C-alpha positions in Angstrom: -18.2 9.2 4.5 -19.9 10.4 1.3 -19.6 8.2 -1.8 -20.1 8.7 -5.4 -23.2 6.8 -6.3 -22.5 7.2 -10.3 -19.1 5.1 -9.4 -21.3 1.8 -7.9 -23.6 2.1 -10.9 -20.4 1.9 -13.1 -18.9 -0.8 -11.1 -21.9 -2.6 -11.3 -22.2 -2.2 -15.5 -18.9 -3.6 -15.6 -17.2 0.1 -16.5 -13.4 -1.1 -17.3 -12.1 2.8 -16.4 -14.0 2.9 -13.1 -12.8 -0.2 -12.2 -9.3 0.2 -13.0 -9.6 3.6 -11.1 -11.3 2.1 -7.8 -8.9 -0.8 -7.8 -5.8 1.7 -7.8 -7.4 3.7 -5.0 -7.8 -0.1 -3.5 -3.9 -0.8 -4.0 -3.1 2.8 -2.4 -5.4 1.9 0.4 -7.1 5.6 0.4 -9.5 5.8 3.2 -12.6 6.2 1.0 -12.1 2.8 -0.6 -13.7 1.1 2.8 -16.9 2.8 2.0 -16.9 1.6 -1.6 -16.1 -1.9 -0.5 -18.8 -1.8 1.9 -21.6 -0.8 -1.1 -20.2 -3.4 -3.6 -19.9 -6.3 -1.3 -23.8 -7.2 -1.4 -23.4 -7.8 -5.0 -20.7 -10.3 -5.0 -20.5 -14.0 -4.2 -21.0 -14.9 -8.2 -18.2 -15.3 -9.9 -15.8 -18.5 -9.8 -11.7 -17.7 -8.7 -9.4 -20.1 -9.7 -6.2 -19.4 -8.3 -3.0 -20.6 -10.3 0.0 -21.1 -8.7 3.0 -22.8 -9.0 7.1 -21.6 -8.9 9.0 -19.2 -11.2 8.9 -20.4 -14.7 6.5 -22.8 -14.6 4.3 -21.2 -17.0 1.5 -19.6 -15.3 1.1 -16.8 -17.2 0.6 -18.5 -20.7 -1.6 -20.9 -18.7 -3.7 -18.0 -17.7 -4.1 -16.5 -21.3 -5.2 -19.9 -22.3 -7.7 -20.7 -19.6 -9.2 -16.9 -20.1 -9.3 -17.5 -24.0 -11.2 -21.0 -23.0 -13.4 -19.2 -21.1 -14.3 -16.4 -23.4 -14.9 -19.1 -25.9 -17.8 -20.2 -23.7 -19.0 -16.7 -23.7 -18.0 -16.1 -20.1 -16.8 -12.5 -19.0 -13.1 -13.0 -17.6 -11.5 -11.3 -14.7 -7.6 -11.6 -14.3 -5.5 -10.3 -11.2 -1.8 -10.7 -12.1 0.5 -10.6 -9.0 3.7 -9.1 -9.8 6.9 -8.3 -7.9 7.3 -5.0 -6.7 9.4 -2.6 -8.6 12.2 -1.4 -6.1 11.7 1.8 -8.0 8.3 2.8 -8.3 6.6 0.7 -5.7 4.6 -0.5 -8.5 4.1 -3.8 -10.4 6.5 -5.1 -12.4 4.5 -5.5 -15.7 5.7 -9.1 -16.8 2.4 -10.8 -16.7 0.4 -8.4 -18.8 3.0 -8.6 -21.3 2.6 -11.7 -21.7 -1.2 -11.4 -22.2 -1.5 -9.0 -24.8 -3.8 -10.8 -26.8 -6.0 -10.8 -24.0 -6.0 -6.9 -23.4 -7.5 -6.4 -26.5 -10.6 -8.5 -25.8 -13.3 -6.4 -24.4 -14.5 -9.1 -22.6 -11.5 -9.8 -20.4 -9.9 -7.0 -17.6 -6.4 -7.7 -16.5 -4.8 -6.0 -13.7 -1.2 -6.3 -12.5 -0.9 -6.0 -8.9 2.3 -5.5 -6.8 3.0 -7.6 -3.9 4.4 -4.3 -2.0 6.3 -6.9 0.6 3.3 -8.8 1.4 4.2 -12.6 1.6 2.2 -15.8 0.4 2.3 -15.4 -3.2 -0.6 -12.6 -3.3 -1.0 -9.0 -2.2 -2.4 -7.7 1.0 -5.4 -6.0 -1.6 -6.1 -9.2 -3.7 -9.2 -10.0 -1.5 -10.3 -6.2 -2.1 -9.7 -6.2 -6.1 -11.9 -9.3 -6.0 -15.1 -7.8 -4.5 -14.8 -5.2 -7.0 -14.4 -7.7 -10.1 -17.2 -9.8 -8.8 -19.6 -6.8 -8.0 -18.8 -5.7 -11.4 -20.1 -9.3 -13.0 -17.1 -11.0 -14.2 -18.0 -14.8 -14.4 -14.8 -16.1 -13.6 -11.8 -14.7 -12.1 -8.0 -16.1 -12.9 -6.1 -15.0 -10.0 -2.0 -15.7 -10.5 0.5 -15.7 -7.7 3.6 -13.8 -7.9 5.5 -17.3 -8.4 7.7 -17.1 -4.7 7.5 -21.2 -4.3 7.1 -23.0 -1.3 5.2 -20.8 1.1 2.4 -19.8 -1.7 -0.6 -20.9 0.1 -2.5 -18.0 0.9 -4.2 -18.1 -2.4 -6.4 -21.2 -1.0 -7.8 -18.6 1.2 -9.5 -16.6 -1.3 -10.0 -18.8 -4.6 -12.9 -21.2 -5.3 -10.3 -23.9 -7.2 -6.6 -24.1 -6.5 -4.6 -25.2 -9.7 -1.0 -26.1 -9.0 1.6 -25.9 -11.8 4.5 -27.9 -11.7 7.3 -28.6 -14.6 9.7 -31.3 -15.5 13.3 -30.5 -15.3 12.9 -28.2 -12.0 14.7 -31.0 -9.5 13.0 -30.1 -6.5 9.6 -31.1 -7.5 9.2 -33.4 -4.5 10.3 -31.0 -1.9 7.9 -28.3 -3.4 4.9 -30.6 -2.9 6.0 -31.5 0.5 5.8 -27.9 1.7 2.4 -27.4 2.1 1.4 -26.6 -1.8 0.4 -30.3 -2.0 -2.4 -29.8 0.5 -4.1 -26.5 -1.2 -4.1 -28.0 -4.9 -7.4 -29.1 -6.0 -5.8 -30.0 -9.4 -2.3 -30.7 -10.6 -1.1 -29.5 -13.9 2.2 -30.6 -15.4 3.3 -28.0 -17.8 6.0 -28.1 -20.7 4.9 -32.0 -20.5 6.8 -32.7 -23.8 10.2 -32.4 -21.8 11.9 -35.0 -20.6 10.7 -35.7 -17.0 7.1 -35.4 -17.2 6.5 -39.3 -16.6 8.4 -39.3 -13.2 6.5 -36.1 -12.0 3.2 -38.0 -12.7 4.0 -41.3 -11.1 5.4 -39.0 -8.1 2.3 -37.2 -7.9 -0.1 -40.6 -8.0 1.7 -42.0 -5.2 2.0 -39.0 -2.9 -1.9 -38.8 -3.6 -2.7 -42.0 -2.8 -1.2 -42.0 0.4 -3.3 -38.8 1.7 -7.1 -38.0 2.1 -8.8 -34.9 2.1 -11.0 -34.1 4.5 -13.8 -33.3 1.6 -13.0 -36.6 -0.2 -11.8 -35.1 -3.2 -8.9 -36.7 -5.2 -6.9 -33.7 -7.1 -6.7 -34.6 -10.9 -3.5 -34.5 -12.6 -3.5 -33.2 -16.4 -0.5 -32.6 -18.6 -0.4 -29.5 -20.4 1.7 -27.7 -22.8 0.2 -23.9 -22.2 2.5 -22.8 -25.0 0.9 -24.9 -27.8 -2.7 -24.7 -26.4 -2.1 -28.6 -25.5 -4.1 -30.1 -22.6 -6.2 -26.7 -22.3 -9.5 -28.3 -22.5 -9.1 -31.1 -20.2 -7.7 -28.0 -17.7 -11.3 -26.4 -18.1 -12.8 -29.9 -18.0 -11.2 -30.6 -15.1 -11.8 -27.8 -13.2 -15.6 -27.7 -13.9 -15.3 -31.4 -12.6 -14.1 -29.7 -9.0 -16.6 -27.0 -9.2 -19.6 -29.6 -9.2 -18.0 -31.9 -6.7 -17.2 -28.7 -4.3 -20.6 -27.1 -4.8 -22.3 -30.3 -3.7 -20.0 -30.8 -0.8 -21.5 -30.5 2.6 -18.1 -28.9 3.8 -18.1 -26.1 1.0 -19.9 -23.5 3.6 -17.2 -24.3 6.3 -14.4 -23.8 4.1 -16.0 -20.5 3.7 -16.5 -19.7 7.0 -12.4 -20.2 7.8 -11.7 -17.9 4.7 -13.8 -15.5 6.2 -12.6 -15.6 9.4 -9.2 -15.4 8.2 -9.8 -12.4 6.3 -11.5 -11.0 9.6 -8.8 -11.0 11.6 -6.3 -9.7 8.6 -8.6 -6.8 8.6 -8.8 -6.2 12.1 -5.2 -6.8 12.6 -4.2 -4.1 9.9 -6.8 -1.3 11.4 -5.3 -1.9 15.1 -1.9 -1.5 13.4 -3.0 1.8 11.5 -4.8 3.1 14.3 -1.8 2.7 17.1 0.6 4.3 14.3 -1.4 7.5 13.9 0.0 10.3 15.7 -2.3 10.8 19.0 -1.9 8.9 22.6 -2.2 5.7 21.4 1.1 6.2 19.4 2.8 7.9 22.0 2.0 5.0 24.7 3.2 2.8 22.0 6.6 4.5 21.8 6.8 4.5 25.5 6.3 0.6 25.8 8.9 0.0 23.3 11.4 2.2 24.9 10.4 0.3 28.4 10.9 -2.9 26.7 14.5 -2.0 25.6 14.9 -0.7 29.4 13.4 -4.0 30.5 11.1 -2.3 32.7 8.1 -4.4 31.4 7.8 -7.4 29.3 6.5 -8.1 25.7 3.4 -9.8 26.7 2.3 -7.3 29.4 2.9 -4.5 26.9 0.8 -6.3 24.3 -2.2 -6.4 26.5 -2.2 -2.9 27.3 -1.9 -2.2 23.9 -5.0 -4.4 23.0 -6.4 -2.4 25.9 -5.9 0.8 24.4 -7.3 -0.8 21.1 -10.3 -1.6 22.9 -10.9 1.8 25.0 -10.4 3.8 21.6 -13.0 1.6 20.0 -15.4 2.2 23.2 -15.6 -1.6 23.7 -14.8 -1.7 27.7 
């Protein structure tokens, strides 16, 4: 498919308007986006991505705003991907995060994009990785990825972020349960936000106890930082802790293995998405998919045999047999 080379040039030059337009095409999964992403991919791998996750109400948006301010103070170009709930009326993002980051929206060195989950689980959207490709190629030094705040299953960010920061707040009542649900395992840094509230000491002691009983394969022990993001308290310490992990991970022999595993997951996701789209297109494969579904209802075949036939259909359609 022919692409507009001017678009590529403007993306690489960091033109915000072109970036926004291409991101819209990516979100809508228009056919031409794959060609642009292929062209941009060779220009990626330079930015540092930080995932910000935690339960709703933990103060993620305020923290992202403060972190962006800190990195801008260092002269870095900052991108923000804020994953918001999907509007039931338009299918787009409910722009709560962007409203809370209005001070950043006026900064010419910060680009903010709200993206709707559109039914995708795991705290991100199905196109977050593609959006990151665009921002990386556009020359952003740091990209902050704020998850939607769905709670305990919000671990997908660990597959695309270089560092993951998990926010906890006093008074939530289920802090330990949240940590046990898998989010404990993805954290490279724990932030106790709103730490001026009662209960911060208890959360910190519980975290330290849990961390003392576990050992990560890479040998890193996640740091614990207290913040009051609304007041800017603890932000410098947060940046320092993230930088410490970045230095550690860049020297870790497991860093390459982690990136390879992340790319495997992405390849599988892309392959499954493409296979699904091909099967649902009008044509003989879609017709056969319907026939197999009817056969399953009538108990004339079983799901495993039908699935094997679907795989063969996919293979034959791309001439791999």
